[in-house]
Steps between C-alpha positions, in 0.01 A plus 500: 500500500780745584678432170182569304453826686861604435462428127175696485647807669846499337550802277618441146805683379512651151708210370228254610236664279403366161580694184145636475501611862835676455359678196193615696720634780719687249202649314331603827822665619541683168143632514547615860824679416344665194197621700715637779742668260212666315343617827827640634579674171153654489529611863832669429374690196149590620461819708370453854185698416398224260532219755237397755686496829867543585764383252708319768200287596445394138872437465489261797178340377658424164716238672194289588482220246258585220258669741706815555574592138150402389346710779715795399387482137134453602471740795822699540489718192256785452325512167 
């Protein structure tokens, strides 16, 4: 019973993943980096008057996986 529990809770390392799983991790990471880069670039160029809330808060929020950059693009910019 203990061995089964250990196997069920053991974390896989990247080298233990299949080729398809590695591809999904790489694509997900690339999308996250692209979203965050776009959000940070927009924050840098956009004047504070055109942003809902303080710039430093949106900067920090952009580091939350997917949620932060998406929230910035949906709610952080004034139209």
